[in-house]
N, C-alpha and C positions, 0 to 999 in steps of 0.2 A: 737511093732513088735513081741516081744516074746509072748505076750498075744495072738495075732492072731494065731501064730504057735501052741501054746498049745491048743487053742480052736479047731483048725483044727484036732489036734491029738486026740480029744475027752476028753480032761481034762476039768473038771467042774471048772469054774472061779467064785469065790464069789466076786462080785463087791464091797461089803461092806468092804472087806479086801484090794482089789486092790487100791482103791482111796486113803486111808490113806498112804499106802506104796509108791505110786507114789508121793504123797505130801512130804513125808519124803525124797525121793530121790532128789526132786527139792531143798528142804531146804539144804540138805547136799552138793549138787552141788554149791549152793549159798555160803555156808560157806567156802568151800574149794577152791574156785577159787582164783588163785594167783594174778590176776590183773583185772583192770576194763574192759579191752577188752574181756577177757574170761567171766567175769560176764555178760557183755552185750550180748554175744553170747548165754548164757544160758537164760537170761531174754527175749530175742527176741522170743524164742520158747514157752513161757508161754502165753496162750490166755488171752486177756484183760489187759496185762501189759502195762504200759506207754511206755516202751521201744519198745514193738511190734507195738504199734500205731504209734510211731515216725518213726520206720523203714519202715513200710508199706506206710506211707505218703510220705516220701522222695523217696522211690523206685517208687511209682506211678508217682510222678512228673518227675523223671528222665526218666522213661519208656515212658511217654507221649511225651517228647521232642525227644527221640530216635525214636519213631514210626513216628514222623513227618518227620524226615530225610529219613526214609525208603520209604515214599510216595512222595518224592521229593518236599515236602512243605518247604518253606523257614522258617527258625527260626532265632531268635535273640539270639546269644550266650550271649550277654550282659544281655538280659532278662532272659535267663536260669540261669545264675550265680546269678542274683539279686533274682530270685525266690528261688533258693536253699539257698542263704544267709538268706533270710527272713524266710524260713522254719526252718533252724537251730536255728536262734535267737529266734523265737517264741516258738519252742519246748523246748529250754533250759530255757527260762523264765518260761514257764508253769511248767517244772519239778522242778524248784527252787523257786516256789511260787512268781514269779515276782521280785525276787532279781536281780536287774540290775548289781550290782557290781560283784556278784558271776557268773552270766551268762557271763559277759565280761571276767572275769578271766578264766573260763572254756573254752571259745572259743578263748582265746588269742587275743582278739580284744580290742579296747578302748571302754569305756562306751559311748563316743560320737557317735560311729558307731551304737550302739544299739538305741540311741535316734534318730539319723538321719534316720535309717530304720523305726522306729516307726512313725516319722513325715511324711515320704514318703507314708506309708500306710494310714495315716489319710487323706492326700491330695487325694489319689486315691479313697477313700471311699466317699469323699465330692462331 
């Protein structure tokens, strides 16, 4: 935002300097975040990060269901919750290289829930 204001004021911006400086700013923000929630908020704003992809996917699924309620379409709350659960489990497994134990620990669920969800997906795909 500051760059746009400076450009409108007639200041010449050298992009070869701006890009490394902005990268350093993101790295510093990454290093000095106090907890994982703050870190996630920073990483969601970085294009092409895994956190941004997961955030956009989950948001799009939820917005899809919300839009159905606005058009008086009937939705299955159980289906919505199942879809969100599947999305969270899939993203957590992807971000942890398929480590089922770590994913179960991070999501505070049993490992059998992960395998049950996986088995349900395989049945749907068959």
